[in-house]
SELUMVO-291210 format. One record per atom (N, C-alpha, C, O): x, y, z; residue in one letter. Coordinates in steps of 0.2 Angstrom, whole numbers, plus 2048, in hexadecimal, padded with zeros to 3 digits. Layout:
XYZa...
//
This chain:
DD89E8789mDD49DF788mDCB9E1788mDC89E578BmDCA9DC784fDC39DE782fDBF9D7783fDC29D1782fDB89D7784tDB59CF787tDAF9CE780tDAD9D4780tDAD9CB77DvDA79CC779vDA59C477BvDA89BF77DvD9E9C4779tD9C9BE779tD969BE776tD939C3775tD939B8776gD8D9B5770gD8E9B376AgD939B1769gD889B2765sD899B175FsD8F9B475BsD919BA75DsD929B1755pD989B5750pD969BC750pD999C0753pD8F9BE74DqD909C474BqD8E9C9752qD8F9CF752qD8B9C6757dD899C875EdD929CA75FdD939D0761dD969C775EmD9C9C8762mDA19CD75EmDA59D0761mD9F9CD757gDA39D1752gDA09D9753gDA39DE751gD989DA755rD969DF757rD999E375DrD9B9E975DrD989DF761eD9A9E1767eDA49E476AeDA69E676FeDA79E0763yDAE9E0764yDAF9E875EyDB29ED760yDAC9E875AgDAC9EE758gDA99F675BgDAB9FC75AgDA39F375ErDA29F8763rDA79FA768rDA8A0076ArDA99F676AlDB09F976FlDB49FC76DlDB7A01771lDB79FA766cDBD9FA763cDBBA0175EcDBFA0475BcDB6A0375FrDB3A07759rDBAA0E757rDBBA0E751rDBCA1175BdDC1A1475AdDC8A12758dDCCA16756dDC9A0C75AkDCFA09759kDCFA07752kDD4A0874EkDCAA05752vDC8A0174CvDCAA07744vDCFA05740vDC6A0D744hDC8A10740hDCFA14741hDD1A1773ChDD4A14745rDD8A16744rDDDA12742rDE3A13740rDDBA0C744fDE0A0673FfDE0A0673AfDE5A05737fDD8A07736vDD9A0572FvDDCA0C72DvDDFA0B728vDDBA1572FeDDDA1872EeDE5A1772BeDE7A19726eDE8A15731dDEEA13731dDF2A1172CdDF6A13729dDEDA0972CrDF0A05726rDEFA0771FrDF4A0771BrDEAA0A71EeDE9A0F717eDEDA13716eDEFA13710eDF0A1771AsDF5A1C71AsDFBA18717sDFEA1A713sDFBA1471AaE03A10718aE03A0C713aE09A0B711aDFDA0870FvDFDA0570BvDFDA07705vE01A05700vDF9A0E705rDF8A146FFrE00A166FDrE00A176F7rE05A17701iE0CA19700iE0EA106FDiE10A106F8iE0EA0D700yE10A056FFyE10A056F8yE15A056F5yE08A066F4lE07A046EElE09A086E8lE0BA076E3lE08A0F6EDtE0BA156E6tE10A146E4tE11A136DEtE16A126E9eE1CA106E9eE1EA0C6E2eE22A0D6DDeE19A066E2rE1AA026DErE14A046D8rE119FE6D6rE12A086D5gE10A096CEgE08A096D1gE06A0D6CDgE03A076D4fDFDA076D6fDFBA106D7fDFEA146D9fDF3A0F6D5dDF1A176D6dDECA156DAdDE8A106D8dDE9A196E2gDE4A176E5gDE6A106E9gDEBA0D6EAgDDDA0E6EAlDDFA096EElDD8A046EDlDD69FF6F0lDD4A086E8dDCFA026E4dDD19F96E0dDCD9F56DEdDD89FB6E0dDD79F36DEdDDA9F06E4dDD89EA6E4dDDD9F36E9lDDE9F06EElDD79EE6F2lDD69E96F5lDD09F36F1fDCC9F16F4fDC89EA6F1fDC49E76F4fDC99EA6EBaDC59E76E6aDC99DE6E9aDC69D96EAaDCF9DF6E8aDD19D86EBaDD09D66F3aDD29D16F5aDCC9DA6F7gDCD9DA6FEgDC69D76FEgDC49D2701gDC19DB6FAaDBB9D76F9aDBB9D16F8aDB79CD6FBaDBE9D06F1aDC09C96EEaDC09C36F4aDBD9BE6F5aDC59C56F8cDC79C06FEcDC49BE702cDC59B9705cDBD9C5704lDB99C5709lDB49C1706lDB29BD70BlDB29C0700eDAE9BC6FFeDB29B36FEeDAF9AE6FEeDB59B26FDqDB99AC6FFqDB79A9707qDB69A3707qDB79AD70CvDB59AD714vDAE9AB713vDAD9A6717vDAB9AD710kDA49AA710kDA39A5711kD9F9A3716kDA59A070CsDA699870DsDAB996711sDA9991714sDB0999711fDB6995716fDB499571EfDB6990721fDB199971FhDAE99A726hDAA99F727hDAC9A5728hDA299C725pD9E9A2725pD9D9A572EpD9A9AA72EpD9D9A3735aD9D9A3737aDA29AB73BaDA09AF73FaDA79AA738gDAD9B0738gDAB9B5732gDAD9BB732gDA99B272EyDA69B5727yD9E9BD72CyD9D9C272AyD9C9B9730sD969BD733sD999C1739sD989C773AsD9E9BD73DeDA19C2742eDA59C873EeDA49CE740eDA89C6739hDAB9CE735hDA79D1733hDA99D7735hDA19D1730fD9C9D5730fD9A9DA736fD999E0736fD9A9D673CgD979D9741gD9C9DD744gD9A9E1749gDA29DC742iDA89DF744iDA89E8741iDA99ED743iDA69E673BaDA49EE736aD9F9EF73AaDA29F173FaD989EE73BeD949F073BeD949F4744eD909F9746eD979F1748gD989F474FgD9F9F9750gDA09FC755gDA19F974CaDA69FF74AaDA3A05745aDA6A0A745aD9CA03741aD9EA0773CaDA2A08737aDA4A0D737aDA5A04732iDAAA05730iDA7A00729iDA39FC729iDAAA01723dDA79FE71CdDAC9F571EdDB29F4720dDA69F071EpDAC9EA720pDB29E7719pDB79E3719pDB09EB712vDB69E770FvDBE9ED711vDC39EB711vDBB9F4712rDC09F5713rDC59F671ArDCA9F971BrDC19F171ElDC39F0727lDC69E9723lDCC9E8725lDC49E6720fDC89DE71FfDCC9DF71BfDD29DD71BfDCA9E2716tDD39E3711tDD79E6715tDDD9E3715tDD69EA719tDDC9EF71DtDE09E8725tDE69E7727tDD89E5726aDDC9DF72BaDE09DC728aDE59DD72AaDE09DA723nDE29D571FnDE99D771AnDEC9D3717nDEB9DD71CmDEE9E1718mDF69DE713mDF89E170EmDF99D8717tDFE9D6714tDFB9D270EtDFD9D1708tDF79CF711dDF39C570BdDF29CE704dDF69D06FFdDEC9CF705vDEA9D5701vDEF9D96FAvDEE9DA6F4vDF49DC6FErDF79DE6FCrDFC9DB6F8rE009DE6F4rDFC9D46FAdE039D06F5dDFE9CE6F1dE019CB6ECdDF89CE6F0iDF59CC6E9iDF59D16E4iDF39CF6DEiDF69D86E5lDF99DC6E0lDFE9DC6DElE009DC6D8lE049DD6E6iE0B9DC6E2iE0F9D66E1iE149D76DDiE0E9CF6E4lE119CA6E3lE0F9C46DClE139BF6DAlE0B9C76DApE0A9C26D4pE109C26CEpE139BE6CApE129C96CDeE179C96C9eE1B9D06CCeE219CF6CAeE1B9D66D1iE1F9D96D1iE239D76D8iE1F9D66DDiE2B9D86D8sE309D66DEsE309DF6E0sE329E46DDsE2E9DD6E6pE2E9E46EBpE369E46EDpE3A9E06EEpE369EB6EDpE3C9EC6F3pE3D9E86F9pE379E66FBpE429E76FDtE429E3704tE3E9E8707tE3D9EE705tE3A9E370EeE399E8713eE3A9E4718eE3A9DE716eE3B9E571FdE3C9E3725dE369DF729dE379DD72FdE309DF726eE2A9DE729eE2E9D572DeE339D272CeE289D5731gE289CD734gE289CB73AgE259CE73EgE2A9C573AcE289C2745cE2C9BC746cE2E9B8741cE2D9BC74CtE309B674CtE2D9B0752tE2C9B1758tE2C9AA750aE289A5753aE2D9A0756aE3299E754aE2A99C75BaE30995760aE2A991761aE25994763aE2B98B75FlE26985762lE2C983766lE31984764lE2B98076BlE2E97C770lE2A976772lE26977776lE2B97076FpE2A968772pE2B968779pE3096C77CpE2896477EpE28961786pE2E95F786pE3096078CpE3395E783eE3995A784eE3F962786eE44960788eE3F967785iE4196C786iE3F972789iE42978789iE3997078DtE36975793tE3797479AtE3896E79BtE3897779FrE359767A7rE329717A8rE3596C7A8rE2B9717A8dE2496E7A9dE249677A2dE1E9647A1dE2896679FgE2696179AgE20963795gE1C95F792gE1F969795nE1896A792nE1B96E78BnE2097178CnE1796E785aE1897177EaE1797A780aE1497B785aE1A97F77ClE1A98877ElE1A988777lE1D984774lE1798E776qE17991770qE17998771qE1499A776qE1B99C76BgE199A276CgE1C9A6766gE209A3763gE1C9AE764qE1E9B1760qE219B9761qE1F9BB767qE239BD75EtE219C275DtE1E9C6757tE219C5752tE1A9CB758wE179CE753wE199D6750wE189DB752wE1D9D374BdE209DB74AdE1E9DE742dE1F9DB73DdE1D9E4743lE1A9E773ClE1D9EE73ClE219F0740lE199F1737nE189F873BnE199FC742nE149FB746nE1F9FF743gE1EA0374AgE18A0474BgE149FF74DgE15A0A74ApE0FA0D74BpE09A0874CpE04A0A750pE09A01749dE059FC74CdE029FC752dDFD9FC754dE0A9FB756vE079FA75EvE029FD760vDFE9FA764vE01A0475FeDFAA08761eDF3A04761eDEEA05765eDF39FF75BhDED9FA759hDEB9F575EhDE59F475FhDF29F2761iDF29EE762iDEC9EA769iDED9ED76FiDE99E6769iDE49E476EiDE29DC76FiDE19D776BiDE09DC776aDE09D3776aDD79D3777aDD39D577AaDD89D0773lDCD9CD773lDCB9C6777lDCF9C1775lDC79C677BhDC59C177DhDBD9BF77AhDB99C4779hDBC9B7779rDB79B7773rDB49B3776rDB69AD775rDAF9B377AiDAA9AC77EiDA49AC77AiDA09B077AiDA39A7774pD9D9A5771pD9C9A1772pD9F99C772pD929A3771dD8E99D771dD91996770dD90991774dD9499776BnD9598E768nD9C98D766nD9D990761nDA098A76AgDA8987769gDAD98B76EgDAB98B774gDB198C76CpDB598B774pDB5993773pDB499676EpDB899877BeDBB99C77EeDC299D77BeDC699977BeDC29A3776tDC89A4772tDCC9AD775tDC99B2774tDD19AE777wDD79B1777wDD99B4771wDDB9B076CwDDA9BB76FtDDF9BC769tDE29C176AtDDF9C576EtDE89C3769vDEB9CA769vDEC9CB762vDEE9C675FvDEA9D275FtDE99D075AtDE89DD759tDE89E275DtDE79DB752cDE89E5751cDDE9E7752cDDB9E2751cDDC9EA753aDD59ED753aDD19EE74EaDD29F374BaDCD9E774EgDC99E7747gDC99E1746gDC49DE745gDCF9DE746cDD29D7745cDCF9D1746cDCD9D274CcDCF9CC744qDCD9C7746qDD49C374BqDD99C574EqDD39BD74AtDD99B974BtDDF9BA74AtDE09B8744tDE59BD74ElDED9BE74ClDF19B8750lDF29B374ClDF29B8757mDF69B375AmDED9B175FmDE89B475FmDF19AC763gDEE9AA76AgDED9A276CgDF199E76AgDE69A176FmDE499B773mDDE99C773mDDC9A2773mDD8995773nDD3994775nDD499077BnDDA98D77CnDCF99077FaDCE98A783aDCF983784aDD0980789aDD098077EhDD197B77EhDDA97A77EhDDD97477DhDDE97F77FgDE497F77EgDE797F778gDEE97E778gDE4980773vDE798076BvDE798776BvDE398B76DvDEF989768tDF398F766tDF3992761tDF898F75EtDF299675DvDF3998755vDF899D756vDF99A075CvDFB99F751gE009A474FgE039A5749gE019A0746gE069AA744tE099AB73FtE0D9AE73DtE0C9B473FtE149AE738tE179B3736tE179B472EtE189AE72BtE179B972CnE169BB726nE1D9B7720nE229B6722nE1B9B671BlE209B4715lE1D9B7710lE189BA711lE219B770AkE219BA706kE249B56FEkE2A9B36FCkE209B66FBtE219B06F6tE1C9B46F1tE179B76F3tE1E9B26EBhE1A9B16E4hE159B06E3hE149AA6E6hE0F9B16DEgE099AE6DFgE029AD6E3gDFE9A86E2gE009B46E8aDFD9B66EDaDF79B76E6aDF89BA6E0aDF29B46EAkDEB9B56E5kDE59B76E9kDE69B96EFkDDF9B76E8vDD99B86EBvDD79B16EEvDD69AC6EBvDD79B06F4gDD69AB6F9gDD49AC6FEgDCF9B06FEgDD59AA705vDD39AA70BvDD99AD70FvDDE9A9711vDD99B3710pDE09B6714pDE09B471BpDDB9B171DpDE49B571DyDE89B1722yDE59B272ByDE69AE730yDE19B972BlDE09B9732lDD99B4731lDD69B0736lDD79B472CsDCF9AF72DsDD29A972CsDCE9A472CsDD79A772BvDDA9A072CvDDB99C733vDDB996735vDDE9A2736lDDF9A273ElDD89A1742lDD699C745lDD49A6740hDCF9A7745hDCA9A0745hDC799E74AhDCA99D73ElDC899673ElDCE990743lDCC98B746lDD3991740aDD798E744aDD598C74BaDD498774DaDD499474ElDD4995756lDCE991758lDCF98D75ClDC9992755qDC398D757qDC2987756qDBC984755qDC8984756qDC697B755qDC997875DqDCC97B761qDC797275CgDC7970763gDCE96C766gDD096B76BgDD096B75FsDD7967761sDDE96B75EsDDC97175CsDE296975DlDE896A759lDE7967750lDE696974AlDE7960753aDE595F74CaDDF961748aDE1960742aDDB963748eDD4967746eDD996C744eDD996D73EeDDD970749aDDE978745aDE3976740aDE397873AaDE9972742sDED97273BsDE896F734sDE997172FsDE596A737eDE096972FeDDC97172DeDDB971727eDDB97472FvDD897B72EvDDF981729vDDF985724vDE297F72CvDEB983729vDEC97F723vDED98171DvDEB97B724gDEF97571DgDEB975718gDED975713gDE5975719kDDE975713kDDD97C710kDDB97D70AkDDE982713aDDC988712aDDC98A70CaDE198870AaDD998F707pDDB990702pDDE996700pDDD99A6FCpDE4997706vDE799E705vDE99A3701vDEC9A16FCvDE89A9702aDE99AE6FCaDEF9B16FDaDF19B36F8aDF29B0703gDFA9AF702gE019AC707gE009A870BgE089AE707sE0A9A870AsE0B9A9711sE0D9AF711sE0B9A8715hE0C9A771DhE109A1720hE1099C71ChE139A1726sE1499C72AsE0D99C72EsE0A9A172EsE0A996732yE04995736yE09992739yE0D98E737yE08994742wE0998E746wE0498E74BwE0199374DwE0498974EmDFE986754mE00982757mE0397D755mDFD981760gE0097B761gDFB97A769gDF797E76BgDFC97476BdDF9973772dE00971777dE05974776dDFD96D77DaE0196C781aE07966780aE0B964784aE0496477AeE0995D77AeE0F960774eE1495E775eE0F96476DqE12966768qE1096C764qE0A96F765qE1496E762gE1397175CgE1396F755gE1596A754gE0F974750vE0E97274AvE0E979745vE0A97D745vE13979740eE1297D73BeE1497C737eE19979736eE10982732wE0D98072BwE11987725wE1198D727wE14984720eE1598871BeE11989718eE0F984716eE0E98E717rE0598E711rE0B99470DrE0F99970FrE07991706tE089976FFtE039946FEtE0198E700tDFF99A6FApDF89996F5pDFA9916F1pDF698D6EFpE0098F6F0qE009886EBqE039826F0qE0197C6EFqE069836F4aE0897E6FAaE0897F700aE08984703aE08978703aE0797870AaE0C97370CaE0B96D70AaE12976712fE15971715fE1697371DfE1697871FfE1696C721dE1496C726dE1A96772AdE1D962728dE1A96B731rE21968735rE1F96973DrE1B96E73FrE22965741tE21966747tE2696674DtE2C96574CtE24966754tE2A966759tE2C96075AtE3195E75EtE27959755kE2B951758kE33951757kE3894F75AkE34954751sE3B955751sE3F959753sE45959751sE3D95F758gE4096175CgE3D96B75BgE3996D757gE3F96E75EaE3F97575FaE3C97875AaE3E975755aE3A97C757lE38980751lE38987751lE3498A754lE3C98B74DaE3C99274FaE3C992745aE3E98F740aE3699C746rE3499D73FrE349A573FrE319A8744rE389A973BsE389AD737sE349B0732sE2E9AF732sE379B372CnE349B5725nE379B2721nE3B9B771FnE389AD71EhE3D9AA718hE399A3718hE369A271EhE3899E714cE3599A711cE3C993713cE42993712cE3998D715lE3D989715lE3D984712lE42982711lE3798070EfE3697D708fE3797F702fE35985700fE3B97C6FEdE3D97D6F6dE399806F3dE3B9846EFdE3397C6F3eE2F97E6EEeE2B9876F0eE2898A6ECeE2C9886F6nE2A98F6F7nE2F9946F8nE2E99A6F9nE359916F7iE3E9946F8iE3D9966F2iE3F99C6F1iE3B9946EDsE3B9946E4sE3799B6E3sE399A06E0sE3299A6E6lE2C9A16E5lE2D9A76E9lE289AC6E9lE339A86EEeE339AE6F3eE369B46F2eE3B9B46EEeE359B86F3tE369BF6F0tE3A9C26F7tE3B9BE6FCtE3C9C96F6dE3E9CD6FBdE3E9CA703dE399CA706dE439C7704lE459C570BlE489CB710lE4C9CF70FlE459CA718sE459D171AsE4D9D171DsE519CB71DsE4F9D571FeE549D4721eE569D0727eE599CB726eE559D272CsE569CE731sE519C6732sE509C3737sE4F9C572DtE4B9BD730tE519B972FtE4E9B4732tE569B672DrE589B072FrE5D9B3734rE5E9AE738rE5F9B7736eE629B873CeE5E9B9743eE609B9749eE589B9741rE549BA748rE529B2747rE509AF74CrE519AE741cE4F9A7743cE559A3747cE5499F74CcE5C9A5743sE6199E745sE629A274FsE6699F753sE5E9A6750rE629AB757rE5E9A675BrE609A4760rE579A5758mE539A375CmE5399A75DmE50997761mE55997757kE58991757kE5D99175BkE5E98B75EkE6199575DtE68993761tE6499476AtE6599176FtE60999769lE5E999770lE5A995772lE58995778lE5899176ElE5198C76FlE55987773lE55984778lE5A98776FgE6197E770gE65980777gE6897C77BgE64986777qE6898877FqE67983787qE6C98178AqE61981787aE5E97F78BaE5797B78AaE5297B786aE59976792tE5496F791tE4C972796tE46970797tE4E977798dE4A97A79DdE4698079CdE469837A2dE43982798hE3F987795hE39989799hE3698579ChE3898E799sE3198F79EsE2C99579AsE2F997795sE2799779BvE2499E79AvE299A279BvE2C9A3796vE2B9A57A1dE2F9A97A1dE369AA79EdE399B079EdE399A479AsE3E9A5796sE3F9A678FsE439A778BsE369A478FlE359A6788lE349AC787lE379AF782lE309AF78BkE309B678CkE379BC78AkE379C1787kE3E9B878DqE459BA78CqE479B8786qE4B9BC784qE459B2783lE469B377ClE469B8777lE4A9BB774lE3D9B8779fE3A9BD774fE3D9C5775fE3C9C9771fE409C677AaE449CB77BaE4A9CD77AaE4D9D177DaE4D9C9775dE549C5776dE579CD770dE549CE76AdE5D9D1772rE619D676DrE679D476ArE6B9D8768rE679CC76AsE6F9CD76AsE739CE763sE799D0762sE6D9CD75EdE6F9D1758dE6F9D8755dE6F9D974FdE6E9DC759gE6D9E3758gE679E5755gE629E2757gE679EA74FrE619EB74CrE5E9E4747rE599E5743rE619DF748lE5E9D8745lE5B9D3749lE5B9CD747lE599D674EsE5A9D2755sE529CD755sE4E9CD750sE519CC759iE489C8759iE469CD75CiE419D0759iE489D1762nE459D5765nE469DC761nE4B9DF763nE409E075CrE419E5759rE3E9EA75BrE389EB75ErE439F075AfE419F775EfE409FC757fE439FB751fE3E9FF758aE3BA06755aE41A08752aE42A0874CaE44A0A756eE4CA0F757eE51A09752eE56A0C750eE50A03750dE539FF74BdE52A01743dE559FF73EdE4DA06743nE4BA0973BnE4CA04737nE4EA06732nE4B9FB739sE499F7736sE449F6730sE469F272BsE3D9FA731gE369FA72FgE329F6731gE2C9F6730gE369F1736aE319ED73BaE329F1743aE389F4744aE2C9F0748tE2E9F074EtE2A9EA750tE279E674CtE2B9E8758tE289E375AtE219E875EtE219ED761tE1D9E475CnE149E975EnE129E4762nE0F9E8767nE129DE764aE109D9769aE169D1769aE1B9CF765aE159D076FvE169C8771vE119C4773vE0C9C6775vE139BD773vE0D9B8776vE129B2775vE159B0770vE109B077EvE149AA77EvE0D9A5782vE089A7786vE0E9A0780cE0999B781cE08993784cE0698E780cE0899378AnE0598B78EnE0198A78EnDFE98B793nDFE98578ApDFA982786pDF697C78DpDF097B78FpDFC979791aDFB974798aDF697879CaDF197679FaDF997F79DdDF59817A3dDF09887A1dDEE98C7A5dDF0987799rDEB98E798rDEC993799rDE899779ArDF4995799eDF799B79AeDF999E793eDFD99C78FeDF59A4793lDF89A978DlDFA9AE78ElDF69B378ElE029AF78DwE039B778FwE049B978AwE069B6786wE039C178AaE019C6785aE079CE786aE0A9CF78CaE099D1782cE109D6784cE0D9DC77DcE0E9DB777cE0B9E0780rE0A9E777ArE139EA778rE169EC77CrE149E9774gE199EA772gE209E7773gE1E9E1775gE279E9773pE2C9E4774pE2D9E177BpE2B9E477FpE2F9DC77CaE2D9D7780aE329D8787aE329D378BaE349DC787dE399E178CdE389E778FdE3B9EA793dE329EA78AqE319F178CqE289F178CqE269F778DqE249EC78BgE1D9EE78CgE1B9E8791gE1E9E3791gE159E8796iE149E579AiE119DE798iE0E9DE793iE129D879AwE109D279AwE0A9D179FwE0A9D37A5wE039CF79BeDFD9CE79EeDFB9C879CeDFD9C5797eDF89C47A0qDF49BC79FqDEE9BC79EqDEA9BE7A3qDEC9BB797lDE69BC796lDE39B3798lDE39AE795lDDE9B479FeDDC9AF7A2eDD39AE79EeDCF9B379FeDD29A779BfDCD9A479BfDC79A37A2fDC89A07A8fDC29A67A0aDBB9A57A3aDBA99E7A6aDB999E7ACaDBA9997A3qDBA9937A2qDC098E7A0qDC599179EqDC198879FkDC898479EkDC497E799kDC197A79CkDC497E795aDC297878FaDC4971794aDC396B791a
//
């Protein structure tokens, strides 16, 4: 866990300095993996990838100037090229700009499982949110918790990879955010998902965070969730469309396939486990009306479907492993995080210095 304070650029510099070695290892591992990925699909080297990353970084400059400045601070503190860091941090979006406009890549079982619970099915009558973060198994070594105390704006916690901005987390107002990966044709130069989440987490209310996600000129496809003590909201975003749903109609589960027809028509290579994980989470959420932080942790540890389960192990050989899990109780400003699978890692509460 790392804590940084000050202006956006000051926080970035301190973050980069504190995590310098971790940042370099993360970038090297991501570059090695994507080089293989692109070579298998007919691309020679990483020049096109970095060009797309540089174009997306330029989009962030106007979308979120403070976040842009913070990123350059991270790169300066870590002594690494800012385009190289930005590209590897946002790898799923940037690579899709090259791959998904026309090419249908072979199926890969990357992805995550998210759950948004309305007050009606929780023990204390408060909304809860959470998710697993599932990607390449080796990425678990790069997972960190970053505590930001800015000069201006809310205090935030994020669970992310070293050198990256917001992935999933909570701010001192009790606004929570997270994401799962989707794959659709039509990826293009735009604002990558970490920058969207980073700006959303700095909002003072759920409504403001939702507006950021709904209007962002995104580069690739993702589901974005956010919540507070009263409800959860989810957006299914592609560069072409934006669809939302809320927990006012009941609990929401999400994995890695589109749910809206316009996006389904653009969808490609679904992961092997996505429908099983989503269906299982829906079933588990519907089995009780007294869910709690502890019971949600247990749901994310579920292994009912073997290698296709919510909780994903390296030995499943599925191409994805649960690298981190978060459970959010916004009413009490409780953010719980686990590095690795929910039943194998150590759960830590990420506490705020002040509660807004």
